[in-house]
N, C-alpha and C positions, 0 to 999 in steps of 0.2 A: 631437469630443465624446466624453465618457466616460460609460458607463452605471454605475450604482451596483452592478449585479450582475456586471459583467464587468471584471476588472482588465486594465490595459494589459499586453501581453506574455504570456508563457507562465507559468502559475501553478506548474508543476513546476520551471521554471528559477528562479523566485523562491524556492521551497522549497529547492532545491539550494544557493542562494546565502545563505540565512539561517543563523543559528546553530542548532546541533543541538537544543538545548533548546527554543528558540522554535518551530522547525519540527517538532518531535517526530521527529527523525531518530534512528534506533536504531543504525545501522551504516553506515559508508562503507567500501567495499572495491573497489579498482580503479575500474572504469568504472561502478559501481553504487552506489546507496544504498537503504536500507530505511527507510521512514517510515510512521508511523500515518496513516491516512486522516483528514483533518480533519472529514469528514462521513461517519462510518462507518455501514455497514448493520448490522453486528454488532459486539459488543465484540471488540477485537483485530484489526480490519480493517487489514491491512498492505498496503503497496504496495512492490514492487521496481521501482526507477526507474533508467533510464540517466542517467549524468551528462551525456552529450551530448544535445543537442536533435535526436533522430532519431525518425522516425515509423514505421519498419517494421523487422521482423527482418532483411530483406534489406540494410539499411543498416549493421548491426552489423559491426564488424571481427572477425576470428577470435578474438582474446583475450577480447573482450567476450562473444561468443557462447559460448565455452568455459566462462566463469565462471558463466553464467546457471543451468544445472541445479543446480550445487552450492549456489548462493545460494537458489534456490527451495526446495531440500531443507532448508537451515538454517532458513528462514522457517517451513516446515511443522513442523519439529521444535520450534521455539520456541513455536508456537501449540499444538501437541499437549501439550507438557510444561507450559506455563503455564496453559492453559484446559481441557485434557482434553475437547475436542469429540468428538462422535460422527462427524463428517465435516468436510470442508473443500471450499469452492469455490475453485478457482484458475483465473483466466482473464485473457485479454488481448483487448481490443477494439481493432481497427484501423479507424479511420474512423467518421464520424458515423453512417452506416447500420448499423454493427455495435454501436453503443451507446457509443462512446468519448466521455467527458465532457471530456477534455482531448485536443485534436487535435494531432498532430505531435510528441508527446513520449512515446515508448514506456514503458509501465509495466504491470506485472502486478498483479492484485488477488488477495489471499489472505484468505479469510473463514472463520473457524471456524463450524461449524454444529452444532446440537444437535437431537435428536429433539424435536418439539413446540415448536421455538423460534418466536418471534413475527415472523420476517422478513416474513410475509405482510402485516403491518400497514403496512409501508412501501408496498406496492403498493395495498392497499385504502384506507388512510386517509392516505397521504402523511405518516406519522408514524413515528419510530423509537423503539424501546424498548431502552434500554441499561442493564444492571445496574451499570455502574461508569462513572466519568468518564473522559474522554480522558487526564487527568493521571494517574489511577490505572493505566490501561492502559499509559501510557508508562513509569511507574515500574516496573511488573512486567516488561514486556518488555525495558526497558533493563538491568534486573538480569540477565535471562536472557542477552542478547547480550553482557554484560560478563563473564560467567563464562569462565574459561579453558577452552579446548576447545569452546566453543559454536559 
């Protein structure tokens, strides 16, 4: 039996296998892809996701592990140059107890943050306040990732 709230299979594998525009994938490079979070906590909420369905850093091969810091840095640069945030949250949750919403598929979250932003509303009122649509975020960030040398 299938629940309305839980898709069959891994949601990040489904994103990986979808078309880039449909899934809001901004970059595919080696064993990684960069995608906008479909349910963002803030405008520009990115995820850096492994192409392979692996659940921990210990499972990554050397080339995948070696590419990760550079890709995280590019994502940071994209967010800083596109949104000019005052700071960023960058994190990785491994396992349900650590807050992982998708279990068994390694992914980093990168969230731009601003002094006085309304992120507390998500915790207090289970509501998100976003000043632009997901489509607009995708357009802006795809333009950044599409630039030569980005």
